[in-house]
Backbone as a printed PyTorch tensor [residue, N CA C, xyz], in Angstrom:
tensor([[[ 31.0300,   2.6930,  -9.0170],
         [ 29.5770,   2.6260,  -9.3200],
         [ 28.8620,   1.3670,  -8.6870]],

        [[ 27.7130,   1.3500,  -8.0660],
         [ 27.0090,   0.4580,  -7.4340],
         [ 26.3490,  -0.4670,  -8.2100]],

        [[ 26.3840,  -1.7370,  -7.8780],
         [ 25.5290,  -2.6740,  -8.6870],
         [ 24.1660,  -2.5460,  -8.4580]],

        [[ 23.2730,  -2.4690,  -9.6440],
         [ 21.8760,  -2.0850,  -9.4350],
         [ 21.2550,  -3.5860,  -9.3350]],

        [[ 20.3560,  -3.7350,  -8.3340],
         [ 19.5880,  -4.7470,  -8.0550],
         [ 18.2970,  -4.9070,  -8.4570]],

        [[ 17.4390,  -3.7680,  -8.2560],
         [ 16.1650,  -3.6050,  -8.7050],
         [ 15.7550,  -2.4900,  -9.4880]],

        [[ 15.2220,  -2.4820, -10.6010],
         [ 14.9070,  -1.1020, -11.1580],
         [ 13.3970,  -1.0050, -11.0920]],

        [[ 13.0970,  -0.2700, -10.2710],
         [ 11.5250,   0.2700, -10.1580],
         [ 10.9010,   1.1070, -11.0990]],

        [[ 11.5410,   2.3670, -11.3800],
         [ 10.9410,   3.1030, -12.3790],
         [ 12.1080,   3.6560, -13.2640]],

        [[ 12.1480,   4.3160, -14.3090],
         [ 13.1670,   4.6050, -15.1930],
         [ 14.3260,   5.6580, -14.3220]],

        [[ 13.7260,   6.3280, -13.2750],
         [ 14.6070,   7.2010, -12.2250],
         [ 14.9900,   6.5600, -10.9380]],

        [[ 14.3760,   5.5470, -10.5750],
         [ 14.4360,   4.8710,  -9.1670],
         [ 15.0380,   3.5500,  -9.4620]],

        [[ 16.1500,   3.1450,  -8.9360],
         [ 16.8310,   1.8340,  -8.8700],
         [ 17.4680,   1.6060,  -7.3830]],

        [[ 17.2030,   0.4420,  -6.9520],
         [ 17.5870,   0.1510,  -5.6620],
         [ 18.9290,  -0.7330,  -5.6610]],

        [[ 19.8270,  -0.4440,  -4.8200],
         [ 21.1930,  -1.3230,  -4.9440],
         [ 20.8580,  -2.5820,  -4.2260]],

        [[ 21.7930,  -3.3670,  -4.5200],
         [ 21.6840,  -5.0610,  -4.0670],
         [ 22.0120,  -4.7670,  -2.5730]],

        [[ 22.8080,  -3.8740,  -1.9990],
         [ 23.1410,  -3.7600,  -0.7320],
         [ 21.8760,  -3.3720,   0.2240]],

        [[ 20.9700,  -2.6420,  -0.3850],
         [ 19.9050,  -2.1470,   0.4210],
         [ 18.7170,  -3.2980,   0.7800]],

        [[ 18.9530,  -4.3600,  -0.0860],
         [ 17.9300,  -5.3820,   0.0510],
         [ 18.5800,  -6.6820,   0.9230]],

        [[ 17.7340,  -7.1160,   1.8730],
         [ 18.2220,  -8.1260,   2.7890],
         [ 17.3300,  -9.0560,   2.6060]],

        [[ 17.7790, -10.4500,   2.2890],
         [ 16.7300, -11.5010,   2.1940],
         [ 17.2370, -12.4900,   3.1190]],

        [[ 16.1320, -13.3700,   3.5420],
         [ 16.3260, -14.3980,   4.4390],
         [ 15.2740, -15.5690,   4.2330]],

        [[ 15.7180, -16.6420,   4.2720],
         [ 14.7840, -17.8320,   3.6730],
         [ 14.2580, -18.5590,   4.8810]],

        [[ 13.0740, -18.7660,   4.9040],
         [ 12.2980, -19.2230,   6.0360],
         [ 11.4430, -20.5480,   5.4740]],

        [[ 10.9790, -21.4130,   6.1130],
         [  9.9780, -22.3370,   5.9780],
         [  8.6960, -21.7370,   5.6090]],

        [[  8.1690, -22.2460,   4.4750],
         [  6.9680, -21.7650,   4.0870],
         [  5.6480, -22.6500,   4.9400]],

        [[  4.5240, -22.0540,   5.0100],
         [  3.4840, -22.7140,   5.3880],
         [  2.4990, -23.1540,   4.4650]],

        [[  1.5520, -23.9220,   4.9160],
         [  0.5870, -24.4870,   3.8480],
         [  1.1240, -25.7450,   3.2200]],

        [[  0.3470, -26.3780,   2.2440],
         [  0.4840, -27.3580,   1.5840],
         [  1.8520, -27.4930,   0.8410]],

        [[  2.3450, -28.8490,   0.8800],
         [  3.7100, -28.8240,  -0.0600],
         [  4.2310, -30.4070,   0.3420]],

        [[  3.5250, -31.0480,   1.3080],
         [  3.9810, -32.7010,   1.6970],
         [  5.1760, -32.3310,   2.5070]],

        [[  6.0780, -33.3620,   2.2960],
         [  7.3980, -33.4710,   3.1290],
         [  8.1930, -32.3140,   2.8620]],

        [[  8.1310, -31.7100,   1.4040],
         [  9.1020, -30.7150,   1.1810],
         [  8.9840, -29.5870,   1.9160]],

        [[  7.7790, -29.1780,   2.4280],
         [  7.5110, -28.0650,   3.1740],
         [  8.2710, -28.0670,   4.6140]],

        [[  8.2120, -29.1380,   5.1420],
         [  8.9730, -29.3320,   6.4700],
         [ 10.5530, -29.5540,   6.3990]],

        [[ 11.0490, -29.5850,   5.2700],
         [ 12.4670, -29.7530,   5.0490],
         [ 13.1210, -28.5770,   4.5210]],

        [[ 12.6130, -27.9540,   3.5280],
         [ 13.2580, -26.8630,   2.6900],
         [ 12.6650, -25.4650,   2.9850]],

        [[ 13.7700, -24.3660,   3.1430],
         [ 13.3770, -23.2960,   3.3620],
         [ 12.8870, -22.4600,   1.9870]],

        [[ 11.7560, -22.4120,   1.6470],
         [ 11.5380, -21.7680,   0.2500],
         [ 10.8460, -20.3720,   0.3580]],

        [[ 10.3270, -20.1460,   1.4720],
         [  9.7540, -18.7680,   1.4150],
         [ 10.7780, -17.7910,   1.7110]],

        [[ 10.6070, -16.5330,   1.2360],
         [ 11.6570, -15.4390,   1.2880],
         [ 10.8350, -14.2270,   1.9620]],

        [[ 11.9310, -13.7550,   2.9170],
         [ 11.5550, -12.4720,   3.5900],
         [ 12.6170, -11.4660,   3.0470]],

        [[ 12.1240, -10.4650,   2.3860],
         [ 12.7410,  -9.3950,   1.6590],
         [ 12.6240,  -8.0960,   2.6430]],

        [[ 13.7890,  -7.5890,   3.1460],
         [ 13.6900,  -6.5920,   4.0710],
         [ 14.2800,  -5.2950,   3.2680]],

        [[ 13.6300,  -4.0760,   3.3560],
         [ 14.2070,  -3.0040,   2.5880],
         [ 13.8810,  -1.7580,   3.5930]],

        [[ 14.9870,  -1.1440,   3.8670],
         [ 14.9940,   0.0770,   4.7890],
         [ 14.7170,   1.4680,   3.9760]],

        [[ 13.3980,   1.8240,   3.9960],
         [ 12.8720,   2.6340,   3.0520],
         [ 13.1690,   4.0570,   3.8100]],

        [[ 13.2610,   4.2100,   5.1180],
         [ 13.7230,   5.4240,   5.6950],
         [ 14.9870,   5.9920,   5.3810]],

        [[ 15.9600,   5.0220,   5.2490],
         [ 17.4460,   5.2880,   5.1270],
         [ 18.0630,   5.0270,   3.6680]],

        [[ 17.1720,   4.8280,   2.8100],
         [ 17.5860,   4.4720,   1.5990],
         [ 18.1810,   5.6090,   0.6450]],

        [[ 19.3390,   5.7410,   0.3010],
         [ 19.7320,   6.9460,  -0.5200],
         [ 19.2350,   7.3130,  -1.8660]],

        [[ 18.7930,   6.0480,  -2.4230],
         [ 18.2230,   6.0500,  -3.8350],
         [ 16.9000,   6.3610,  -3.8700]],

        [[ 16.2290,   6.6460,  -2.7090],
         [ 14.7850,   7.2380,  -2.9740],
         [ 14.5360,   8.5880,  -2.2660]],

        [[ 13.8950,   9.5020,  -3.4210],
         [ 13.7060,  10.6890,  -2.9100],
         [ 12.7770,  10.7790,  -1.8070]],

        [[ 13.0450,  11.8010,  -0.8180],
         [ 12.2040,  11.8650,   0.2740],
         [ 10.5980,  11.9700,   0.1730]],

        [[ 10.0910,  12.3080,  -0.9630],
         [  8.6470,  12.4450,  -1.0880],
         [  8.1440,  11.0560,  -1.4530]],

        [[  9.0400,  10.1490,  -2.1970],
         [  8.6040,   8.9130,  -2.6450],
         [  8.6620,   8.0060,  -1.3120]],

        [[  9.7780,   8.1790,  -0.4670],
         [ 10.0610,   7.3480,   0.7340],
         [  8.7360,   7.4720,   1.5500]],

        [[  8.2660,   8.7730,   1.7310],
         [  7.1410,   9.1320,   2.7720],
         [  5.8500,   8.3470,   2.1550]],

        [[  5.7190,   8.4140,   0.7560],
         [  4.4990,   7.6950,   0.2150],
         [  4.6570,   6.3140,   0.2230]],

        [[  5.8970,   5.7130,   0.1050],
         [  6.1470,   4.3470,   0.0880],
         [  5.9080,   3.7390,   1.5430]],

        [[  6.2160,   4.3610,   2.5930],
         [  6.1060,   4.1100,   3.9440],
         [  4.4490,   4.1530,   4.2490]],

        [[  3.6900,   4.9640,   3.6550],
         [  2.3220,   5.0440,   3.8410],
         [  1.6630,   3.9140,   2.9940]],

        [[  2.1270,   3.6490,   1.8470],
         [  1.4330,   2.5880,   1.1940],
         [  1.8530,   1.1300,   1.6920]],

        [[  2.9990,   0.9890,   2.4900],
         [  3.3030,  -0.3110,   3.0610],
         [  2.4740,  -0.7840,   4.0060]],

        [[  1.8170,   0.0870,   4.7780],
         [  0.8650,  -0.4480,   5.7530],
         [  1.4080,  -1.4060,   6.7620]],

        [[  0.7540,  -2.5950,   7.0420],
         [  1.4060,  -3.4110,   7.8750],
         [  2.6920,  -4.0100,   7.7880]],

        [[  3.0980,  -4.0040,   6.4700],
         [  4.2890,  -4.5510,   6.0180],
         [  5.5920,  -3.7210,   6.4870]],

        [[  5.3450,  -2.5640,   7.1720],
         [  6.1310,  -1.5720,   7.4940],
         [  6.5380,  -1.7070,   9.0930]],

        [[  7.7710,  -1.7890,   9.5570],
         [  8.0220,  -1.8520,  10.8850],
         [  8.3400,  -0.5870,  11.5360]],

        [[  8.5300,  -0.3680,  12.9110],
         [  8.4280,   0.7480,  13.4250],
         [  9.8290,   1.5360,  13.0790]],

        [[ 10.9060,   0.8770,  12.7870],
         [ 12.1240,   1.3790,  12.1880],
         [ 12.1120,   1.9560,  10.7370]],

        [[ 11.0330,   1.7510,  10.1280],
         [ 10.9350,   2.1560,   8.7630],
         [ 11.4260,   1.0780,   7.7460]],

        [[ 11.4480,  -0.2020,   8.1150],
         [ 11.8160,  -1.2410,   7.2580],
         [ 10.7130,  -1.9420,   6.7350]],

        [[ 10.4670,  -2.0800,   5.4070],
         [  9.3770,  -2.9320,   4.7010],
         [  9.7010,  -4.4320,   4.6470]],

        [[  8.9360,  -5.0950,   5.1020],
         [  9.3350,  -6.6730,   5.0480],
         [  8.2030,  -7.2740,   4.1410]],

        [[  8.4830,  -7.8850,   3.2720],
         [  7.7260,  -8.6050,   2.2580],
         [  7.9660, -10.1970,   2.2770]],

        [[  7.0210, -10.7940,   2.4690],
         [  7.0190, -12.2190,   2.6820],
         [  6.6490, -12.9240,   1.3220]],

        [[  7.4210, -13.7030,   0.7040],
         [  6.8610, -14.4960,  -0.5600],
         [  6.9310, -15.8490,  -0.2150]],

        [[  5.7660, -16.5690,  -0.4150],
         [  5.6180, -18.0880,  -0.1380],
         [  4.6720, -18.7260,  -1.2010]],

        [[  4.4580, -17.9730,  -2.2730],
         [  3.2910, -18.2960,  -3.1090],
         [  3.9350, -19.6610,  -4.0170]],

        [[  5.1160, -19.7640,  -4.2720],
         [  5.7450, -20.7750,  -5.2070],
         [  6.4630, -21.8050,  -4.3890]],

        [[  6.7240, -22.9440,  -4.9680],
         [  7.3800, -23.9300,  -4.4390],
         [  9.0140, -23.8710,  -4.2950]],

        [[  9.5190, -23.1380,  -5.2220],
         [ 10.9060, -22.9100,  -5.3070],
         [ 11.3200, -21.6840,  -4.7130]],

        [[ 12.6970, -21.6140,  -4.0220],
         [ 13.2310, -20.4470,  -3.3880],
         [ 13.3430, -19.4260,  -4.5000]],

        [[ 13.8800, -19.7150,  -5.7040],
         [ 14.1730, -18.6560,  -6.7380],
         [ 12.8610, -17.9380,  -7.1150]],

        [[ 11.6390, -18.8100,  -7.3930],
         [ 10.5180, -17.9820,  -7.8880],
         [ 10.1110, -16.9930,  -6.7310]],

        [[ 10.0760, -17.4800,  -5.4440],
         [  9.6290, -16.6550,  -4.4120],
         [ 10.4440, -15.4220,  -4.1550]],

        [[ 11.7690, -15.5670,  -4.3900],
         [ 12.6410, -14.3650,  -4.4880],
         [ 12.2350, -13.3980,  -5.5420]],

        [[ 12.0880, -13.8760,  -6.7520],
         [ 11.6500, -13.0370,  -7.8870],
         [ 10.4450, -12.5550,  -7.4450]],

        [[  9.4060, -13.2340,  -7.0040],
         [  8.1810, -12.7270,  -6.5150],
         [  8.2010, -11.5610,  -5.7060]],

        [[  8.9880, -11.5580,  -4.5250],
         [  9.1410, -10.6180,  -3.5020],
         [  9.9850,  -9.5160,  -4.1070]],

        [[ 10.9170,  -9.5840,  -4.8850],
         [ 11.5770,  -8.2850,  -5.5900],
         [ 10.4140,  -7.7140,  -6.5890]],

        [[  9.7390,  -8.5990,  -7.2390],
         [  8.7180,  -7.7500,  -8.0940],
         [  7.6900,  -6.9810,  -7.3280]],

        [[  7.2350,  -7.4530,  -6.1460],
         [  6.2820,  -6.8950,  -5.2840],
         [  6.8020,  -5.6260,  -4.7900]],

        [[  8.1890,  -5.6960,  -4.2480],
         [  8.6850,  -4.3730,  -3.8690],
         [  8.9350,  -3.5470,  -4.9330]],

        [[  9.3650,  -3.7430,  -6.0240],
         [  9.3840,  -2.7770,  -7.3500],
         [  8.0460,  -2.3930,  -7.5800]],

        [[  6.9380,  -2.9860,  -7.5970],
         [  5.6500,  -2.2850,  -7.7930],
         [  5.2010,  -1.6440,  -6.7860]],

        [[  5.5810,  -1.7820,  -5.4460],
         [  5.1310,  -0.8420,  -4.3050],
         [  5.9250,   0.4470,  -4.5630]],

        [[  7.2720,   0.4960,  -4.8360],
         [  8.0690,   1.6350,  -5.0160],
         [  7.5420,   2.5260,  -6.3620]],

        [[  7.1980,   1.7170,  -7.4280],
         [  6.6720,   2.2340,  -8.5580],
         [  5.3240,   2.9490,  -8.4240]],

        [[  4.5140,   2.4930,  -7.4670],
         [  3.1960,   3.1160,  -6.9990],
         [  3.3900,   4.2350,  -6.3000]],

        [[  4.5770,   4.1940,  -5.3310],
         [  4.8190,   5.3790,  -4.4710],
         [  5.5190,   6.5220,  -5.2260]],

        [[  5.9880,   6.1560,  -6.4870],
         [  6.7350,   6.9730,  -7.1750],
         [  5.7890,   8.1840,  -8.0220]],

        [[  4.6010,   7.6410,  -8.2790],
         [  3.5510,   8.5850,  -8.7710],
         [  3.1360,   9.3290,  -7.9330]],

        [[  3.2960,  10.7470,  -8.0580],
         [  2.7440,  11.8780,  -7.2170],
         [  1.2060,  11.8800,  -7.1160]],

        [[  0.5620,  11.9880,  -6.1440],
         [ -0.8560,  12.1350,  -6.1880],
         [ -1.3190,  13.3350,  -6.9100]],

        [[ -2.4500,  13.4050,  -7.6490],
         [ -2.9620,  14.4390,  -8.3180],
         [ -3.5100,  15.3430,  -7.2600]],

        [[ -3.2530,  16.6980,  -7.1460],
         [ -3.8250,  17.6240,  -6.1710],
         [ -5.4390,  17.7600,  -6.6330]],

        [[ -6.2060,  17.9820,  -5.4550],
         [ -7.4350,  18.1490,  -5.5400],
         [ -7.6980,  19.8030,  -5.9520]],

        [[ -8.6180,  19.7610,  -6.8470],
         [ -9.0130,  21.0580,  -7.3130],
         [-10.1620,  21.6070,  -6.8190]],

        [[-10.2300,  22.6040,  -6.1460],
         [-11.5190,  22.9630,  -5.4790],
         [-12.4300,  23.4360,  -6.2830]],

        [[-13.6830,  22.9950,  -6.2040],
         [-14.8210,  23.5000,  -6.8830],
         [-16.1280,  23.9770,  -6.1700]],

        [[-16.8630,  24.9220,  -6.7270],
         [-18.0300,  25.2540,  -5.8830],
         [-19.1150,  24.4330,  -6.3530]],

        [[-20.1340,  24.2240,  -5.3620],
         [-21.4180,  23.4050,  -5.6970],
         [-22.2940,  24.3540,  -6.7870]],

        [[-22.7900,  23.5990,  -7.5400],
         [-23.6000,  24.0820,  -8.5520],
         [-25.0140,  24.5240,  -7.8870]],

        [[-25.8010,  25.4500,  -8.6030],
         [-27.0510,  25.7420,  -7.8640],
         [-27.9880,  24.6530,  -7.9850]],

        [[-27.8340,  23.9440,  -9.0900],
         [-28.9540,  22.7120,  -8.7260],
         [-28.6260,  21.7450,  -7.5790]],

        [[-27.3360,  21.6600,  -7.4140],
         [-26.9270,  20.7460,  -6.2770],
         [-27.2400,  21.3930,  -5.0400]],

        [[-27.3220,  22.5940,  -4.6850],
         [-27.6150,  23.4440,  -3.6080],
         [-29.1230,  23.3490,  -3.5190]],

        [[-29.9580,  23.2810,  -4.4230],
         [-31.2720,  23.2560,  -4.3440],
         [-31.7260,  21.6920,  -4.0290]],

        [[-31.0440,  20.8030,  -4.5730],
         [-31.2590,  19.3690,  -4.2900],
         [-31.1930,  19.0830,  -2.8120]],

        [[-29.9940,  19.8210,  -2.1720],
         [-29.7880,  19.6020,  -0.8340],
         [-30.6990,  20.0000,  -0.1030]],

        [[-31.0890,  21.3020,  -0.2700],
         [-32.2940,  22.0560,   0.6550],
         [-33.3790,  21.3020,   0.4940]],

        [[-33.8300,  20.7130,  -0.7010],
         [-35.0720,  20.0640,  -0.9280],
         [-34.9610,  18.7180,   0.0620]],

        [[-33.8740,  18.1350,   0.0480],
         [-33.8560,  16.9330,   0.7910],
         [-33.9250,  17.1490,   2.2370]],

        [[-33.3010,  18.2930,   2.5910],
         [-33.3810,  18.7470,   4.0910],
         [-34.7500,  19.0140,   4.4820]],

        [[-35.4620,  19.6960,   3.6280],
         [-36.8300,  20.1620,   3.8890],
         [-37.6890,  18.6110,   4.0150]],

        [[-37.5620,  17.7410,   3.1620],
         [-38.1830,  16.5140,   3.1200],
         [-37.9710,  15.7850,   4.4940]],

        [[-36.7790,  15.7390,   4.8650],
         [-36.3540,  15.0650,   6.0810],
         [-36.9070,  15.6780,   7.3080]],

        [[-36.9420,  17.1440,   7.3100],
         [-37.4950,  17.9150,   8.2690],
         [-38.9860,  17.5550,   8.5070]],

        [[-39.7690,  17.3830,   7.3600],
         [-41.2100,  17.0360,   7.2580],
         [-41.5430,  15.7980,   7.9380]],

        [[-40.5660,  14.8140,   7.5150],
         [-40.8330,  13.6250,   8.1880],
         [-40.6570,  13.4820,   9.5240]],

        [[-39.7390,  14.4110,  10.2150],
         [-39.5150,  14.4010,  11.6030],
         [-40.7070,  14.9040,  12.3450]],

        [[-41.2310,  16.2160,  11.6570],
         [-42.4430,  16.8310,  12.0520],
         [-43.5140,  15.8970,  12.0720]],

        [[-43.7440,  15.0350,  11.3440],
         [-44.9760,  14.2170,  11.3280],
         [-44.7780,  13.0200,  12.4220]],

        [[-43.6940,  12.7430,  12.7860],
         [-43.3600,  11.8030,  13.8900],
         [-43.9120,  12.3850,  15.3070]],

        [[-43.8450,  13.5690,  15.3680],
         [-44.4030,  14.2450,  16.6920],
         [-45.8420,  13.9930,  16.9750]],

        [[-46.2280,  14.0540,  18.2870],
         [-47.4480,  13.8180,  18.8590],
         [-48.4440,  14.8040,  18.2930]],

        [[-49.7100,  14.5840,  18.6860],
         [-50.6360,  15.6330,  18.2870],
         [-50.4440,  16.8000,  18.9810]],

        [[-50.9430,  17.9650,  18.0090],
         [-50.7360,  19.1340,  18.6470],
         [-52.1170,  19.8370,  19.2710]],

        [[-52.1050,  20.1700,  20.4520],
         [-53.2900,  20.9290,  20.9590],
         [-53.4600,  22.2590,  20.6550]],

        [[-54.5370,  22.5930,  20.1430],
         [-54.8990,  23.9790,  19.6920],
         [-55.5720,  24.9540,  20.7440]]])
């Protein structure tokens, strides 16, 4: 049985082995501490090859990841909000779990509807008004 690292939804949990963490120096304020200690966390998760993600969720996750997704299908989350490595680590994991949970919700399918009679009339009236404005812009008509 695999060790569960991150529970995203009641049905989806990611293994510890799937998450790769590296610690880098954070940017921004922090005094001398920011130059000495690697407190920022880069969390990498291979969404394309994860055995714990259903295919549909993985596709939605990669679409949701946006600029955080590499060409290899790896999601990179950088957390440097806090001064301690542990808090940044928790923050990165929470953000990944929230992203996976959002991707796990299937989009509601669009139900096709027909335009109402009133909306058709409004559309035609606005087209007539616009046409009248354009007709008025024309030069004088010789008879």
